C-alpha positions in Angstrom: 21.9 -43.6 -4.4 20.3 -40.6 -2.7 22.0 -38.5 0.0 19.3 -37.2 1.2 19.0 -37.0 4.5 15.4 -36.6 7.1 15.6 -34.4 10.4 13.3 -36.0 12.7 11.3 -33.2 14.2 11.1 -34.0 18.3 8.1 -33.4 19.5 7.9 -29.6 20.7 9.1 -28.6 17.2 6.2 -29.9 15.4 3.7 -28.5 17.7 5.6 -25.0 17.3 5.1 -25.7 12.8 1.3 -26.7 13.9 1.8 -23.1 15.8 3.1 -22.0 12.9 1.2 -22.6 11.0 -2.3 -22.1 12.5 -0.5 -18.2 13.2 -0.1 -18.0 9.5 -3.5 -19.2 8.1 -5.8 -16.7 10.3 -3.0 -14.1 8.9 -4.1 -14.4 5.7 -8.1 -14.6 6.6 -7.5 -11.5 8.0 -5.3 -10.5 5.4 -7.7 -11.5 2.7 -11.1 -9.9 4.5 -8.4 -6.8 4.3 -8.1 -6.8 0.9 -12.2 -7.1 0.3 -12.5 -4.6 2.8 -10.4 -1.4 0.5 -11.8 -3.7 -3.0 -15.6 -2.5 -1.4 -14.5 0.5 -0.3 -12.0 1.4 -3.8 -15.7 0.3 -5.8 -18.0 2.2 -3.7 -15.6 5.5 -3.8 -14.1 5.7 -7.2 -15.9 2.7 -8.8 -12.7 1.3 -9.5 -13.7 -2.7 -10.3 -10.1 -3.5 -11.0 -6.6 -3.3 -9.9 -5.7 -1.4 -13.3 -8.2 1.0 -12.9 -6.8 1.1 -9.5 -3.2 2.2 -10.9 -4.9 4.6 -13.6 -6.7 6.9 -10.4 -4.1 6.7 -8.6 -1.4 8.1 -11.7 -4.5 10.5 -11.9 -4.4 11.6 -8.2 -0.6 11.6 -9.2 -0.9 13.8 -11.6 -3.7 16.3 -9.7 -0.7 16.1 -6.6 2.0 17.0 -9.6 0.2 19.9 -11.2 -1.3 21.8 -8.1 1.8 21.3 -6.4 3.3 22.9 -8.7 1.1 26.1 -8.5 1.0 26.5 -5.5 5.7 26.9 -5.2 4.6 28.9 -8.2 2.5 31.4 -6.1 5.2 31.2 -2.9 7.5 32.6 -5.9 5.0 35.0 -6.6 3.8 36.1 -3.4 8.2 36.4 -2.4 8.8 38.4 -5.0 6.1 40.8 -4.2 6.7 40.9 -0.2 10.4 41.5 -1.8 9.3 45.3 -3.4 6.7 46.1 -0.4 9.7 45.9 1.7 12.5 47.9 -0.9 
């Protein structure tokens, strides 16, 4: 025999569940709209047509940021060294 227990929901619980489902559907629709807008912007501004191209763009930008940060830090160290020489 099956020992499946079925809980009968009250009218209030059903209405709350219905409201939750409707809110979830609305939020899903909003998120899909935001996703479309982001994808359209990525295509227009960066020429990205797929998630793979976006990942490549992110990787290239991360590499550029790392390189520029390293160059900036090196320049700061050189500047500090020169300032120490001037003060001596």
